C-alpha positions in Angstrom: 3.9 10.7 5.0 0.4 11.8 4.0 -1.7 11.2 0.9 -1.4 13.4 -2.1 -4.7 14.8 -3.4 -4.8 15.7 -7.0 -6.3 19.0 -8.3 -9.6 17.4 -9.1 -10.0 16.2 -5.5 -9.1 12.6 -6.1 -6.2 10.8 -4.5 -3.0 11.2 -6.3 0.1 9.0 -6.1 1.6 8.2 -2.7 4.9 9.9 -1.7 7.4 7.7 0.3 10.0 9.7 2.3 13.5 9.1 1.1 12.2 7.5 -2.1 9.7 9.9 -3.8 6.3 9.5 -5.4 5.2 6.1 -6.7 4.9 5.9 -10.5 1.3 4.8 -10.3 -1.4 5.3 -7.7 -3.1 2.5 -5.6 -2.0 -1.1 -5.5 -0.6 -1.0 -9.0 2.1 1.5 -7.9 2.8 -0.3 -4.6 3.1 -3.7 -6.3 5.6 -2.4 -8.8 7.9 -1.2 -6.1 7.4 -4.4 -4.0 8.4 -6.5 -7.1 11.7 -4.7 -7.3 12.2 -5.0 -3.5 11.6 -8.8 -3.8 14.0 -9.1 -6.7 16.7 -7.2 -4.9 15.9 -8.5 -1.4 16.1 -4.9 -0.2 14.7 -5.1 3.3 16.0 -1.6 4.0 13.9 0.0 1.2 12.2 3.2 2.1 8.7 1.7 1.4 9.3 -1.0 3.9 10.5 1.5 6.4 7.4 3.6 5.8 5.3 0.5 6.6 7.3 -0.2 9.8 6.9 3.4 11.0 3.1 3.8 10.6 0.0 2.8 8.7 -0.1 5.8 6.3 0.4 3.6 3.2 -2.2 1.1 4.4 -4.7 3.9 5.0 -4.0 5.4 1.6 -4.6 2.1 -0.2 -7.9 1.6 1.5 -9.1 5.2 1.3 -8.5 5.3 -2.5 -11.5 3.0 -3.0 -13.9 5.2 -1.0 -15.2 7.2 -4.0 -16.3 4.0 -5.7 -19.5 2.6 -4.1 -19.3 -0.6 -6.0 -15.9 -1.3 -4.4 -16.9 -0.7 -0.8 -17.2 -4.4 0.0 -13.7 -5.1 -1.5 -12.5 -2.0 0.4 -13.8 -3.5 3.7 -12.0 -6.8 3.1 -8.7 -5.0 2.1 -9.0 -2.8 5.2 -9.4 -5.8 7.5 -6.4 -7.5 6.0 -4.2 -4.4 6.1 -5.3 -3.4 9.6 -4.3 -6.8 10.9 -0.7 -5.9 9.9 -0.8 -3.0 12.5 -1.2 -5.5 15.3 1.9 -7.6 14.6 5.5 -6.7 15.7 6.9 -3.9 13.4 9.8 -6.0 12.1 7.3 -8.5 10.6 4.9 -5.9 9.1 6.7 -5.4 5.8 6.6 -9.2 5.1 2.9 -9.4 5.9 2.3 -6.2 3.9 4.0 -7.8 0.9 1.9 -10.9 1.3 -1.4 -9.0 1.5 -0.6 -6.7 -1.5 0.8 -9.6 -3.7 -2.3 -11.7 -2.9 -4.7 -8.8 -3.8 -2.6 -8.1 -6.9 -2.8 -11.7 -8.0 -6.5 -12.0 -7.4 -7.2 -8.7 -9.2 -5.4 -10.0 -12.4 -7.9 -12.9 -12.7 
């Protein structure tokens, strides 16, 4: 899957094959789906399959911050965390993805 670009040139919401578009863009949209996956223990969810198949969602989340110079340091930290996921066996990538996203989500709420 690739990123969606909205008509004003900014990133739109991410589209997950066999699921559809996220309701919200960025980490907020991803965390909402992950919360449902955690609750249902749905390890076969299309979002997790998307993470197993490639780093498109990881790239989307990092690249969304590019237009905001004040967030470049945060973007770099997030990119390092998410890129580390690409180097572990694919069957463990969804679990690590969930841990990274939920950690970022919890920190951002503070």
